[in-house]
C-alpha positions in Angstrom: -14.5 7.8 21.3 -15.2 4.3 20.4 -13.8 2.8 16.9 -16.4 -0.4 16.6 -19.7 0.6 16.4 -22.2 -1.9 17.1 -24.5 -1.4 14.5 -22.3 -1.0 11.7 -19.6 -3.8 11.5 -19.5 -5.0 7.9 -20.3 -8.8 7.7 -18.8 -11.5 5.9 -19.4 -12.2 2.2 -21.5 -15.4 2.2 -24.6 -17.5 1.0 -26.2 -16.6 4.4 -25.7 -12.8 4.1 -26.3 -11.9 0.1 -26.2 -8.4 0.6 -23.1 -7.7 2.6 -22.0 -5.3 0.3 -24.8 -2.8 1.6 -23.8 -3.6 5.1 -20.3 -2.3 3.9 -21.4 0.7 2.1 -23.8 1.3 5.2 -20.7 1.2 7.9 -18.8 3.8 5.4 -21.9 6.0 5.3 -22.5 5.8 9.2 -19.1 6.7 9.9 -18.2 9.8 7.4 -21.5 11.2 8.6 -20.6 10.6 12.1 -16.9 11.7 12.3 -16.6 14.0 9.4 -19.6 15.5 9.5 -17.9 19.4 9.8 -16.1 18.5 6.4 -19.4 17.9 4.7 -21.2 20.6 2.8 -25.2 20.7 4.4 -26.3 19.5 1.4 -23.7 16.4 1.3 -24.5 15.7 4.5 -28.1 15.6 3.5 -27.6 13.4 0.5 -25.7 10.9 2.4 -28.1 10.5 5.3 -30.9 10.0 2.9 -29.3 7.2 1.5 -30.9 5.1 4.3 -34.2 6.5 3.4 -34.4 4.3 0.6 -35.9 1.1 0.5 -33.3 -1.9 1.1 -33.3 -2.8 -2.4 -32.9 0.2 -3.8 -30.2 0.9 -1.2 -28.2 -2.4 -2.7 -29.0 -1.6 -6.3 -27.2 1.9 -5.9 -24.6 0.4 -3.5 -23.9 -2.2 -7.0 -23.4 0.6 -9.7 -21.4 2.7 -7.4 -18.9 -0.2 -7.0 -18.5 -0.5 -10.8 -16.6 1.7 -12.9 -18.0 4.3 -14.5 -21.6 6.3 -13.9 -23.5 5.0 -16.8 -25.4 1.6 -16.8 -27.5 -0.5 -19.0 -31.3 -1.4 -17.3 -31.3 -4.3 -18.6 -27.6 -5.3 -17.4 -28.4 -4.6 -14.0 -29.2 -8.3 -12.5 -29.1 -8.9 -8.9 -30.8 -11.9 -7.7 -30.5 -10.8 -4.1 -32.8 -8.0 -4.4 -36.4 -8.6 -3.1 -38.1 -6.2 -5.8 -37.4 -6.0 -9.5 -34.6 -4.3 -10.6 -36.9 -1.5 -12.8 -39.0 -0.8 -9.6 -36.0 -0.3 -7.5 -34.2 2.2 -10.4 -37.4 3.5 -10.7 -37.1 4.9 -7.0 -33.7 5.9 -7.2 -34.9 8.1 -10.1 -37.6 9.6 -8.2 -35.2 10.2 -5.4 -32.6 12.2 -7.5 -30.1 9.4 -7.2 -30.2 8.4 -11.1 -30.8 10.6 -14.1 -33.0 8.4 -16.2 -32.2 9.8 -19.9 -28.7 11.0 -19.9 -27.0 12.3 -23.2 -24.4 10.1 -24.6 -21.4 10.9 -26.7 -20.1 8.0 -29.3 -17.6 6.8 -26.6 -20.2 6.1 -24.2 -22.7 4.4 -26.8 -19.5 2.1 -27.9 -18.7 1.2 -24.8 -22.1 0.5 -23.6 -23.7 -1.3 -26.6 -21.9 -4.8 -28.7 -21.0 -4.4 -32.2 -24.4 -6.5 -33.2 -26.3 -3.6 -31.7 -24.4 -1.0 -33.2 -24.2 -1.9 -36.5 -27.5 -1.4 -37.5 -27.4 2.1 -36.1 -24.7 3.0 -38.4 -25.7 0.9 -41.7 -26.6 3.7 -43.9 -23.4 5.8 -43.0 -21.3 2.8 -43.5 -22.8 2.7 -46.9 -22.4 6.5 -47.6 -19.1 6.3 -46.9 -18.3 3.0 -49.3 -17.5 0.7 -46.0 -18.5 -3.1 -45.5 -20.9 -3.1 -43.0 -18.6 -6.4 -41.4 -15.8 -3.7 -40.0 -15.1 -4.6 -36.6 -15.9 -2.6 -33.5 -12.8 -0.1 -33.1 -12.6 0.6 -37.1 -16.5 1.6 -36.8 -16.4 3.9 -34.3 -12.9 5.7 -35.9 -15.2 5.6 -39.2 -18.3 6.9 -38.1 -16.7 9.7 -35.6 -16.3 12.9 -38.0 -20.2 12.9 -38.6 -21.3 11.9 -34.9 -19.8 14.1 -32.6 -22.6 15.2 -30.2 -24.5 14.0 -27.5 -27.9 12.2 -27.6 -30.4 10.5 -25.3 -30.3 6.4 -26.1 -33.5 6.6 -28.1 -32.3 9.2 -30.5 -29.3 6.9 -31.3 -30.8 3.6 -31.2 -34.7 4.0 -30.9 -37.4 3.5 -28.6 -37.0 -0.3 -28.4 -34.1 -0.3 -26.7 -33.5 -0.7 -22.8 -33.0 2.5 -21.0 -29.5 3.9 -19.9 -28.9 5.6 -16.5 -26.4 7.7 -15.1 -25.6 7.8 -11.0 -25.7 11.0 -9.8 -23.4 12.4 -7.1 -20.0 9.9 -7.7 -18.0 12.9 -6.9 -19.6 12.7 -3.3 -19.0 8.7 -3.0 -15.5 9.5 -4.0 -15.2 11.9 -1.4 -16.5 9.7 1.0 -14.7 6.8 0.2 -11.6 9.2 0.7 -12.4 10.2 4.2 -12.9 6.5 5.3 -10.0 4.9 3.6 -7.8 7.7 3.8 -7.2 6.9 0.0 -8.7 6.9 -3.1 -6.1 3.8 -4.3 -8.8 1.2 -2.6 -11.9 0.8 -4.3 -15.5 0.0 -2.9 -15.0 -3.6 -3.9 -11.8 -3.8 -1.7 -14.0 -3.5 1.3 -15.2 -6.6 1.7 -13.3 -7.1 4.2 -14.3 -11.3 4.2 -11.8 -12.0 6.7 -13.4 -9.3 9.3 -15.3 -11.8 11.5 -12.3 -13.7 12.0 -10.3 -10.7 12.7 -9.4 -8.7 15.5 -8.6 -5.0 15.6 -6.8 -2.8 17.6 -8.9 -0.1 19.4 -7.8 3.1 18.6 -9.1 5.9 20.1 -9.6 8.2 17.2 -10.6 11.8 18.4 -10.9 15.1 16.3 -7.5 15.8 16.7 -6.2 12.8 15.1 -7.9 13.0 11.6 -5.7 13.4 9.1 -8.4 15.5 7.3 -9.3 18.7 9.3 -10.7 20.9 7.2 -12.5 21.1 3.9 -9.7 22.3 2.2 -7.5 19.3 3.0 -9.9 17.0 1.4 -9.8 19.0 -1.8 -6.1 19.1 -1.5 -6.0 15.3 -1.8 -8.5 15.3 -4.8 -6.7 18.1 -6.4 -3.1 15.9 -6.1 -5.0 12.7 -7.0 -6.3 14.3 -10.0 -2.8 15.3 -10.7 -1.4 11.7 -10.7 -4.4 10.5 -12.8 -3.4 12.8 -15.5 0.5 11.9 -15.3 -0.5 8.5 -15.6 -2.6 9.1 -18.7 0.2 10.5 -20.4 -0.5 14.5 -19.8 2.2 16.5 -20.1 4.5 17.3 -17.1 4.6 21.2 -17.4 0.4 20.7 -18.0 0.4 19.2 -14.8 2.7 21.0 -12.8 0.4 24.1 -13.2 -1.9 22.4 -11.1 0.1 20.8 -8.2 -1.7 22.4 -5.1 1.0 24.6 -2.9 2.8 22.9 0.0 0.1 22.4 3.0 0.7 22.5 6.7 -0.5 19.4 7.2 2.3 16.4 7.6 0.2 13.9 6.0 -0.9 16.0 3.0 2.9 16.9 2.8 4.2 13.6 2.4 1.2 12.5 -0.5 2.6 16.0 -2.3 6.2 14.8 -2.1 5.3 11.5 -3.9 3.2 13.1 -6.4 6.6 15.6 -7.2 8.8 12.2 -7.0 6.4 10.9 -9.9 5.9 14.2 -11.6 9.8 14.6 -11.7 10.1 11.0 -13.5 7.4 12.3 -16.0 9.5 15.3 -16.9 12.7 13.7 -17.4 11.2 10.8 -19.6 9.0 13.5 -21.8 13.0 15.3 -22.1 11.9 18.3 -19.5 15.0 18.1 -17.6 15.0 21.5 -16.0 11.1 20.8 -14.8 12.1 17.1 -13.7 15.0 19.3 -11.6 12.5 21.8 -10.2 10.1 19.0 -8.9 12.7 16.5 -7.7 14.2 19.4 -5.7 10.4 20.3 -4.1 10.0 16.8 -3.1 11.0 15.5 0.3 11.0 12.0 -0.5 13.9 9.8 0.4 14.0 8.5 -3.7 14.0 12.0 -5.2 17.2 12.7 -3.8 19.1 10.0 -5.5 17.3 11.0 -8.6 17.9 14.6 -8.5 21.5 13.4 -7.9 21.5 11.5 -11.3 19.6 13.6 -13.4 22.5 16.6 -12.4 24.9 13.9 -13.6 23.7 13.6 -17.0 23.5 17.3 -17.3 27.0 17.5 -16.5 26.2 19.7 -13.6 28.9 18.1 -11.9 29.8 21.0 -9.2 26.2 21.1 -8.0 25.9 17.2 -8.0 29.3 17.4 -5.9 27.8 19.7 -3.2 24.5 18.1 -2.8 26.1 14.6 -2.9 28.5 15.4 0.2 25.9 17.8 2.2 23.5 14.5 2.1 26.3 12.2 3.1 26.1 13.5 6.3 22.9 12.4 7.2 21.0 9.1 8.2 20.8 6.8 5.0 19.3 3.5 4.6 21.7 0.8 2.9 20.1 1.2 -0.5 20.3 4.7 -0.2 24.3 4.7 1.3 25.1 2.2 -1.6 23.6 4.4 -4.6 25.1 7.8 -3.1 28.7 5.8 -2.6 28.5 4.9 -6.4 27.6 8.5 -7.2 30.5 10.0 -5.0 32.9 8.0 -6.4 32.0 9.1 -10.1 31.6 12.5 -9.3 35.2 12.2 -7.2 37.3 11.7 -10.2 35.3 14.4 -12.1 36.3 17.2 -9.6 39.8 15.8 -8.9 39.2 14.9 -5.2 39.5 11.9 -3.0 37.3 9.2 -3.4 35.8 8.8 -0.7 37.2 6.0 1.5 34.7 2.9 1.6 35.2 0.5 4.9 35.4 -3.0 3.3 32.5 -5.3 4.7 33.5 -8.1 6.7 33.5 -11.4 5.6 30.4 -13.3 5.7 30.5 -16.7 7.8 29.2 -19.3 5.7 29.3 -23.3 6.1 28.1 -26.4 3.9 25.6 -29.2 4.8 25.2 -32.2 2.7 21.4 -33.6 3.5 19.7 -36.6 2.0 16.8 -34.7 0.0 13.4 -34.6 1.7 10.6 -36.5 0.1 8.4 -33.4 1.0 9.0 -29.7 2.5 11.4 -27.0 2.0 15.2 -27.1 1.8 14.7 -24.4 5.0 13.1 -26.7 6.6 15.5 -29.7 5.9 18.2 -28.0 7.1 16.3 -26.6 10.0 15.7 -30.4 11.1 19.3 -31.2 10.5 20.7 -28.6 12.4 18.5 -28.5 16.0 19.0 -30.2 18.7 17.6 -30.9 22.2 20.0 -28.5 23.7 20.1 -26.0 20.7 16.4 -25.7 18.8 16.4 -24.4 15.7 13.0 -22.6 14.1 12.3 -21.5 10.6 11.3 -17.7 11.6 12.8 -15.6 8.2 11.4 -11.9 8.9 9.0 -13.0 11.5 10.8 -13.0 14.6 12.4 -9.6 14.9 9.7 -8.3 13.3 7.2 -9.5 16.0 9.3 -8.6 18.9 9.7 -5.3 17.3 5.8 -5.0 17.1 5.3 -6.5 20.6 7.6 -3.7 22.1 6.3 -0.7 20.4 2.3 -1.8 20.3 1.5 1.6 21.6 3.8 3.5 19.7 2.7 1.6 16.2 -1.0 2.2 17.2 -0.8 5.8 18.5 -3.8 7.8 17.2 -1.8 10.8 15.1 -3.4 12.7 12.0 -3.0 10.5 9.2 -2.3 7.2 10.8 -5.7 5.7 11.1 -9.2 6.8 9.5 -11.6 3.7 10.6 -11.9 0.5 12.9 -10.3 -1.9 10.6 -6.8 -0.8 10.2 -4.1 -3.7 10.1 -1.7 -1.1 11.1 -1.0 2.7 10.7 -1.6 4.2 7.0 1.5 5.9 7.1 3.8 3.1 8.0 6.2 3.4 5.2 6.4 7.1 4.6 9.1 9.1 5.2 8.5 10.6 8.6 6.5 7.6 10.1 9.4 7.8 13.0 10.2 11.2 13.4 6.3 11.9 14.2 6.4 9.3 16.9 10.2 9.8 17.9 9.3 10.6 21.4 7.6 7.4 22.1 10.0 5.4 20.3 12.8 6.5 22.5 10.7 5.7 25.4 10.4 2.1 24.2 14.2 1.7 23.4 15.1 3.1 26.9 13.2 -0.5 28.2 16.1 -2.3 26.5 18.6 -0.4 28.7 16.7 -0.6 31.9 15.6 -4.4 31.4 11.9 -3.4 31.4 11.6 -4.4 27.6 10.8 -8.4 28.8 7.8 -7.2 30.5 6.3 -4.9 27.9 7.2 -7.8 25.3 5.3 -10.3 27.5 2.3 -8.2 28.5 1.1 -7.4 24.8 2.0 -11.1 23.8 -0.8 -12.0 26.3 -3.1 -9.1 26.0 -2.9 -8.5 22.2 -3.1 -12.4 21.2 -4.7 -12.4 17.9 -5.0 -9.1 17.2 -3.9 -7.5 13.8 -0.3 -5.9 14.0 1.8 -5.4 10.4 4.6 -6.8 12.3 3.3 -9.8 14.1 2.5 -12.8 12.8 0.5 -14.6 15.3 0.9 -18.2 14.3 4.6 -17.8 14.1 5.2 -16.5 17.4 4.7 -18.9 20.2 5.4 -18.9 23.7 8.5 -21.3 23.4 9.8 -18.8 20.7 9.3 -15.8 22.3 10.8 -17.3 25.9 14.0 -18.7 23.8 14.3 -15.0 22.2 13.8 -13.2 25.4 16.3 -15.6 27.0 19.1 -15.6 24.4 19.1 -12.4 22.6 20.8 -9.8 24.4 19.1 -6.6 24.7 22.0 -4.4 22.7 21.4 -6.9 19.6 17.6 -6.2 19.5 18.2 -2.4 19.8 20.8 -2.1 16.8 18.6 -4.6 14.8 15.5 -2.3 15.6 17.2 0.9 14.9 18.0 -0.9 11.7 14.7 -1.8 11.1 13.1 2.3 11.6 15.7 3.8 8.7 13.7 2.1 6.2 10.8 0.3 7.4 9.8 -0.8 3.8 13.6 -1.9 2.8 14.5 -3.0 6.2 11.2 -5.5 7.1 12.6 -8.2 4.8 15.8 -10.5 4.1 16.5 -11.3 7.9 18.1 -14.9 7.7 16.0 -18.0 7.3 16.4 -20.0 10.7 17.8 -18.8 14.4 18.8 -21.2 16.7 19.3 -20.6 20.0 22.0 -22.0 22.6 20.6 -21.3 26.0 23.2 -23.2 28.3 25.9 -21.6 26.4 28.4 -19.5 29.1 28.7 -16.7 27.2 25.4 -14.4 27.3 26.2 -12.8 23.8 26.5 -16.2 22.1 23.2 -18.1 22.9 21.9 -17.9 19.3 22.8 -17.5 15.2 20.7 -16.9 13.0 21.1 -18.6 9.3 20.3 -18.0 5.7 19.7 -21.3 3.8 20.7 -21.6 0.5 19.9 -24.5 -1.5 21.8 -25.9 -4.8 21.9 -23.0 -7.3 20.4 -20.8 -5.5 22.3 -17.2 -4.1 21.9 -14.5 -2.1 19.8 -11.7 -3.0 21.2 -8.1 -2.3 18.6 -7.1 0.7 20.2 -10.4 2.1 23.7 -9.5 1.6 23.0 -5.9 3.2 21.4 -7.5 6.4 24.3 -10.1 6.4 27.0 -7.3 6.1 25.3 -5.6 8.9 25.3 -8.5 11.3 29.1 -9.0 10.8 29.7 -5.5 11.3 27.6 -5.2 14.5 29.3 -8.1 16.0 25.7 -10.5 15.7 26.5 -14.1 14.8 24.8 -14.9 11.6 26.0 -17.2 8.7 25.0 -18.9 5.2 24.5 -22.5 5.0 24.6 -23.8 1.8 23.0 -27.0 1.2 23.8 -29.6 -1.4 21.8 -32.8 -1.6 23.5 -36.2 -1.2 23.6 -38.6 -4.2 22.6 -42.4 -4.5 25.7 -44.1 -2.4 27.2 -41.1 -1.1 27.8 -41.0 3.0 26.5 -38.2 4.7 
């Protein structure tokens, strides 16, 4: 199945294409009605297909309203010069085709949201006089004063008189939200996020999206996501956690939805603890498979003085694979609990010392301290490059390209993904483990060089979440493959996969190559540069400790600036 429909490519938003937003909307609707038709009710499908029967101006105006917040709009505030007919004509067409409600009933909140204070004061002047309040009350105070006597809902004409511009309500907003979810795979991205200004200049990996690779296989899956989204919104609005807990959907057999539910339960546990309901917080955290839930649950058990339970849980967890941050947090908890339990404090292997050196440089007239250090260290027989997080990530992205873009449920929703949607979720690696194993086997038999070079040539310019093309040049790639041993690449990649969100950053600023060095294992070193007054961050310290523990050459270069009259 092609993922790049020729007739539905969103266009660059510029003056030559003022209706780019409409073309984006049409891309979404075509995609969903084509690839998710079985997840739509017959009436929903007919409604979305009917969108294309509207005139171009009516479609554009409806899209403008859908992209804005809320469902209610003042007709006199809808002004879009790119329309080819008056807005009133487009509104009439939309109302006639049942896309708009022409005379919606408004509550007091709606009224105060849509109209200005100057427009509202005459409406409530008599009521203010009856209450003995001044006419000059600010808007919030005016609303508070009249609320007890104006709790109903009325058409705008009955609120403000027939001489006011009408208000319209967009119908079917829930259907547009459902459509947006099936396209983006989340409700975090709004319609306005789909401008994709760069799309005309960006190439995307061609992912074969078969029906069984979709995240949503049943309509119930979409309903489950929407229910979880509603729960999260209520938590964000301050609704008590116990009221939300009752509405959390049951565990799903859909792994992608399970990961979403785990994140919801993590947040519910946080909220429950903040609201003083510790028992509910423990239950929610215990039910969540999110990696952050484990540490939070242990800390909560400590605060509740349930030390035996915390000790057993911590010791059991200690046997699993942990990211650096998890290991650090768990180590601290075990140390505290050991003293409580009268047990032996777990032995901590001291981190090897971090190598460091100092360079005194002339302050550059322009550029950063990292570039100044690079230029000072670089030699013809030992070139240095400023790479920071780009090189190791880039080599990983090239080696594992086909695995990263493997079409599995919950990974890709549409043709315009930079990378898989589940990239930083807990089960990203587990769901692709056999494919990653095949990639890493290439590091053992030498086949990794061919795969990396082939992908570098074939995928040039194609978006990948690990590959920054302007930095990864032919020269840098050649030196990296010649000088970095496959063994080092493997341990670096394995650590990266332990926690992609955490471990994609913190790499040293520079890499220096020694292509003529006789020792194959000492043909490169990584260098973190720190200017005067700068210090190492935690994630940088963790990488440097890892390098030292794995015999990977890395050091910190502390730069000091040469003062006037001082010799270098």
